[in-house]
N, C-alpha and C positions, 0 to 999 in steps of 0.2 A: 043639681051637682055643681060644683064651682070647677072653673079650671085651673089646672095645675098652678100655683104661682101667685093666685090670688086670693088675698084676705076674704075670710068670709064667716061671719058668727057662726054658721051651721056646721062649720067645718069638722070630720070626725078627728078627735084625737088619740093616736094609741101610743103605747110605750115601746121604747127600744131595749132590746134585753139582750142582744148579741155582743161581744166585745168587739168582733169584727166592726160593727158600727160605729162603736165609740171610737174605735182607733180613726176610723173612716173621718168621723167628724173634726179630730184633734188637726187634721190636716185641713179642715176648710175655714171659712170666715169666723173671726172671734171678736168679742168685744167684751173688755172686763169693766166692771162697775164696781162701786164700793161693796155692795153686796152681794155681787155674784159676779162669775165668768159666762157667757153665752158662746157656744158653739154652733155653726149652722154650716151645712150644706145640702143643696139638692138631693133628693131622693135618686138611688142608681137607676130605678124604673119608676117610669111615672106614674103616681097616685092621687087621688083626689082627697088624701087626708094627709094631715102632718102627724109626725113621729117625734116623741120627747123621751130623754133619757136622763138621770140624775145621777150625780157623783160626788162625793165628800172624801177626800184623803185621810190616812193617820193623822197627819201634821195638825188637822183642826182638833184634834184630842177623843177623848174615850167614845166608845160605841154610843154612850148616851148623846154625848153632844152632836156626833155624826148623825144619827138619827133623827135629832132635832131640826138638824140643818136639812136634811132632804125632805122631813114632813114640812119645814115651812116654803123651800122650793115647789114640793109638789103644789100646795095651795096655791103659792104666787101664779104659777103656771096655768092650774084650773082657771084664775081669774081673769088672767090675760092673753093665752095663747089662742083661744077660740077666737077671740076679737081681732089680735094683731098679728097671729100667726099666718104663715101662709101655705097653703096645699102645696103638696108635692115638695116639701121641705123636712129636713131632721132637724132635729136641735137636740144640745145636750148644756145643761145646766151645772155648773161645776161651782160648789161650795166655796167659800171664802171664809176669813177668819170673822169677819163683821157680820157674815150671814145668820148665825145663831143669835145675835143681840141687838141686830138692826132693827129698828122699828118698823112693822110690818108694811105698813104705807110708803115707806120709804124703800124698802124691798121691791115692792110692786113697780115705783117708778124707775127703780135700778132695772128691772126686765122690760118695762116699756122702751126706756133710752136703749138699750142693748138692741132690742129688736129691730128699730129704727135704724140705728147704727149698722148691723150687719147687711139689712137691706137696701143698703147704700142712702139712707138718711131721709128716705122718701115718707113720710106720715101719711098712712092710709087714709082716704077720704072718706067724710064723714058716711055717705051712702055705701061704702065699702065695708064698715066697721061691722 
């Protein structure tokens, strides 16, 4: 088990589903990248897992577009969060206009950059990944 607040590739990732959690995270730290916006806050009670939620507003377009945006963000989170996310923190990925058409490699880089920024710019050490 990893201590809360430390990156760990074996950290359990679970989903945020309650509206109250999304509202709490909207007041937390955030970073906007071209492909997505990341919101982050520590969990209210200590956990050895991280939680993630996804949102796409109707401004992005039809349900088809919004669903595509959320699918792409879920896959990016699945690839990046277990490596760079920190246990004991909650994250929300918010879709932007560019999310649907942005190259997937660039979307992953956006998420990596956003995670570094919301955690104070400290890239994780190689042994912590």
